[in-house]
C-alpha positions in Angstrom: 18.5 13.5 19.4 16.6 14.8 16.4 13.4 16.7 17.2 10.4 16.4 14.9 9.5 19.9 13.6 5.9 21.0 13.2 6.6 22.5 9.8 8.1 19.3 8.4 6.5 18.5 5.1 7.0 14.7 5.2 4.0 12.9 6.6 5.1 10.3 9.2 3.3 7.0 8.8 2.9 4.3 11.5 2.3 0.6 11.1 -0.7 -0.6 13.2 -0.6 -4.2 14.4 -3.4 -6.1 16.0 -2.8 -7.5 19.5 -1.7 -10.7 17.7 1.1 -8.8 15.9 -0.6 -9.0 12.4 -0.4 -5.9 10.3 -3.9 -4.4 9.9 -3.4 -0.8 8.9 -1.1 2.2 8.3 -2.1 5.5 10.0 -0.6 9.0 10.4 1.5 10.0 13.4 -1.3 12.0 15.0 -3.7 9.1 15.0 -1.0 6.7 16.3 -0.2 9.1 19.2 -3.9 9.4 20.1 -4.2 5.6 20.3 -1.1 5.4 22.5 -2.2 8.2 24.9 -5.7 6.8 25.2 -4.2 3.4 26.1 -5.7 1.5 23.2 -2.3 0.9 21.7 1.3 0.6 22.8 4.5 1.5 21.0 6.5 -1.4 19.6 9.2 0.4 17.5 10.3 4.0 17.9 12.6 6.3 16.0 15.4 8.6 17.3 13.1 11.6 16.7 11.1 13.1 19.5 8.1 15.3 19.9 8.5 17.8 22.7 5.8 19.7 24.6 6.3 21.9 27.7 5.6 18.9 29.9 6.7 15.8 28.0 9.1 14.4 25.5 7.7 11.5 23.4 9.7 9.3 20.9 8.1 9.1 17.5 6.6 5.6 17.0 7.1 3.6 13.8 5.0 0.6 14.9 2.2 0.4 17.4 0.2 -2.6 18.6 -3.4 -2.6 19.8 -3.8 -3.6 23.4 -7.0 -5.6 22.7 -7.5 -7.9 19.8 -9.8 -6.5 17.2 -11.6 -8.9 14.9 -10.9 -7.5 11.4 -13.1 -9.0 8.7 -11.2 -10.1 5.6 -10.1 -6.7 4.5 -10.9 -5.8 0.9 -8.5 -3.4 -0.8 -10.4 -0.6 -2.5 -10.3 -0.8 -6.3 -8.7 2.3 -7.6 -6.2 3.4 -10.3 -3.5 4.1 -7.6 -4.0 0.7 -6.0 -3.8 -1.2 -9.4 -0.6 0.7 -10.1 0.8 -0.4 -6.7 -0.3 -4.0 -7.2 1.3 -4.1 -10.6 4.4 -2.3 -9.3 4.1 0.5 -12.0 5.0 -2.0 -14.7 3.3 -2.7 -18.0 1.9 -6.2 -17.6 2.6 -6.9 -21.4 6.1 -5.5 -22.1 7.4 -5.8 -18.5 8.8 -2.3 -18.5 8.5 0.1 -15.5 6.9 3.5 -16.1 5.9 6.5 -14.2 2.2 6.3 -13.2 1.2 9.1 -15.6 2.5 7.0 -18.5 0.5 3.9 -17.7 -3.1 3.1 -18.5 -5.5 0.6 -17.1 -6.3 -2.2 -19.5 -9.2 -4.6 -19.4 -7.8 -8.1 -20.1 -11.3 -9.1 -21.3 -12.5 -5.9 -23.0 -15.7 -4.2 -21.7 -17.3 -4.6 -25.1 -16.8 -8.4 -24.8 -18.3 -8.8 -21.4 -15.3 -7.9 -19.3 -15.8 -6.1 -15.9 -13.9 -3.4 -14.1 -12.6 -5.6 -11.3 -9.3 -6.6 -9.7 -9.3 -9.8 -11.7 -9.8 -8.2 -15.1 -7.7 -4.9 -15.0 -4.0 -4.6 -15.4 -1.6 -1.7 -16.0 -0.3 -1.3 -19.5 1.9 1.3 -21.2 0.0 3.4 -23.8 1.8 1.6 -26.7 0.9 -1.9 -25.5 -2.7 -0.8 -24.7 -3.2 0.7 -28.1 -1.7 -2.4 -29.8 -3.9 -4.8 -27.8 -6.9 -2.6 -28.5 -10.3 -4.3 -28.2 -9.0 -7.8 -28.6 -9.0 -10.8 -26.3 -5.6 -11.8 -25.0 -5.5 -15.0 -27.1 -6.1 -12.9 -30.2 -2.8 -11.1 -29.7 0.9 -11.9 -29.3 0.7 -10.5 -25.7 1.3 -12.6 -22.6 0.5 -11.3 -19.1 3.5 -10.8 -16.8 1.2 -11.9 -13.9 -2.5 -12.7 -13.9 -4.5 -10.0 -12.0 -6.0 -10.8 -8.7 -7.4 -8.9 -5.7 -4.5 -8.1 -3.3 -4.7 -9.1 0.3 -4.4 -6.3 2.9 -0.9 -7.6 3.8 0.1 -7.5 0.1 -1.4 -4.0 -0.1 0.7 -2.8 2.9 3.8 -4.3 1.4 3.3 -2.7 -2.0 2.5 0.7 -0.5 5.4 0.7 1.9 7.4 2.9 -0.5 4.6 5.3 -1.2 3.3 5.6 2.4 6.5 6.2 4.3 7.7 2.6 4.8 10.3 2.3 7.6 12.8 -0.6 7.8 11.4 -1.5 11.3 8.3 -2.7 9.5 10.1 -5.6 7.9 9.6 -8.1 10.6 5.9 -7.4 10.8 5.2 -7.5 7.0 7.5 -10.4 6.3 9.6 -8.4 3.9 13.0 -9.9 2.9 
């Protein structure tokens, strides 16, 4: 069986489920193992890889579940450029083309100068060309149509969108309701 090397550059991420099996977080391998060894979580899905110590061999978990239910208030996904790019799937919301993150800008649907705010509901990703064309105009003053109206993503949506960027493993599918 493969053994996880200490010098491995890839960060292993683990899906954390509440006791009710709902996805509530993604954490690194070290944090997941601490929770399992403390008894606050149990392993639900494991990989073929192992971590070896002089006294034990442990399978690397992909999914862990908290032993006791934790009330999680409605989680709010932090507003950031990275999270807006993930929500909009690295696509210009005006021309529907996919771009590298460095080639996308954040556009205020209602411009700041016209009372718009920097919120989930008013910011979308746009390629530089479309953003320059739209400029300081309201959407109805342009020929542009939004691919999808912006909204605050739920924590589940956030986990689904970030699965590619945060070490998503196929065993997460049944917990995140991914087709």
